[in-house]
C-alpha positions as CSV (number, residue, x, y, z in Angstrom):
1,M,6.1,44.4,-0.3
2,G,5.1,47.1,-2.7
3,Y,4.7,45.0,-5.8
4,G,8.3,44.0,-5.8
5,Y,9.7,47.4,-5.2
6,R,11.0,46.6,-1.7
7,P,12.6,43.1,-1.7
8,A,14.8,44.1,1.2
9,L,11.7,44.1,3.4
10,A,11.0,40.5,2.5
11,L,14.6,39.6,3.2
12,L,14.4,41.3,6.7
13,W,11.2,39.3,7.4
14,L,13.0,36.1,6.3
15,I,15.9,36.8,8.6
16,G,13.5,37.6,11.5
17,T,11.7,34.3,10.9
18,L,15.0,32.4,11.0
19,L,15.9,34.2,14.3
20,V,12.5,33.3,15.8
21,S,13.2,29.7,14.8
22,I,16.6,29.7,16.6
23,V,15.1,31.4,19.7
24,L,12.3,28.9,19.7
25,T,14.5,25.9,19.4
26,V,17.2,27.0,21.8
27,G,15.1,29.0,24.2
28,V,12.0,26.8,24.5
29,A,13.0,23.3,23.3
30,G,16.5,23.4,24.8
31,A,15.3,24.9,28.0
32,A,12.5,22.3,28.3
33,G,15.0,19.5,27.7
34,V,13.2,18.1,24.6
35,T,16.2,18.2,22.3
36,S,18.5,15.2,22.4
37,R,21.2,13.4,20.4
38,P,19.8,10.4,18.5
39,G,21.5,7.2,19.4
40,E,23.8,8.8,21.9
41,G,21.3,10.4,24.3
42,G,22.1,13.4,26.3
43,P,21.3,17.1,25.6
44,C,22.3,18.9,22.5
45,S,24.7,21.9,22.6
46,V,23.5,25.4,21.7
47,V,25.2,25.2,18.3
48,E,23.6,21.9,17.5
49,Q,20.2,23.3,18.5
50,A,20.8,26.4,16.3
51,G,21.7,24.1,13.4
52,L,18.5,22.1,14.0
53,A,16.5,25.3,13.9
54,L,18.1,26.5,10.6
55,S,17.7,23.1,9.1
56,A,14.0,23.0,10.0
57,A,13.1,26.6,8.9
58,A,15.6,27.8,6.3
59,P,14.5,27.1,2.7
60,L,17.2,25.4,0.7
61,V,19.6,25.2,3.6
62,R,20.3,21.9,5.2
63,T,22.8,21.6,8.0
64,D,23.7,18.3,9.8
65,G,21.7,19.6,12.8
66,G,18.9,17.2,12.0
67,R,21.2,14.2,12.3
68,R,23.0,15.5,15.4
69,C,20.0,16.8,17.4
70,V,16.3,16.0,17.3
71,I,13.2,17.3,19.0
72,D,11.4,14.8,21.2
73,A,7.7,15.1,20.0
74,G,6.6,12.8,22.8
75,T,6.0,15.7,25.2
76,G,3.6,18.6,24.9
77,A,6.4,21.1,24.7
78,G,8.1,19.0,21.9
79,Q,4.9,18.8,19.9
80,T,4.3,22.6,20.2
81,V,7.9,23.4,19.1
82,L,7.6,20.9,16.2
83,A,4.3,22.4,15.0
84,A,5.8,25.9,15.3
85,T,8.8,25.0,13.2
86,W,6.3,23.9,10.4
87,V,4.6,27.3,10.5
88,L,8.0,29.0,10.5
89,Q,9.1,26.9,7.6
90,A,6.1,28.0,5.6
91,L,6.7,31.6,6.5
92,A,10.3,31.4,5.5
93,W,9.4,29.9,2.1
94,A,6.9,32.7,1.5
95,F,9.4,35.4,2.4
96,L,12.1,33.9,0.3
97,T,9.7,33.7,-2.6
98,L,8.7,37.3,-2.2
99,F,12.3,38.4,-2.0
100,V,13.4,36.5,-5.1
101,A,10.3,37.8,-7.0
102,G,11.0,41.3,-6.0
103,F,14.7,41.2,-6.5
104,T,14.5,39.7,-10.0
105,G,11.6,42.1,-11.0
106,L,9.1,39.3,-11.7
107,V,6.4,41.2,-10.0
108,R,5.8,44.7,-11.2
109,R,2.8,47.1,-11.2
110,S,1.2,47.3,-14.6
111,P,1.3,50.9,-16.1
């Protein structure tokens, strides 16, 4: 990140991480049929799956996607997607922290 001189790069990586989370949830979990509505049953819509992905990976952003749609971790695909969302959440926190530190000038090279 260049000692805080390029916070936009960290922001781009954060956006990329969030997009990967959405693609993973919609493309893999949704296609494998491991997302469902709690209590109601049935598959989740694409918008609900995207909300679930953002709620799982985006730091400080909570949508109601976690209440409307859940990932069934009882299957191999569900467990893989759930573990991947944990990794993506850690990456999103790291990139957000780097962006804020670089944007506010907290990290600078000493003269």
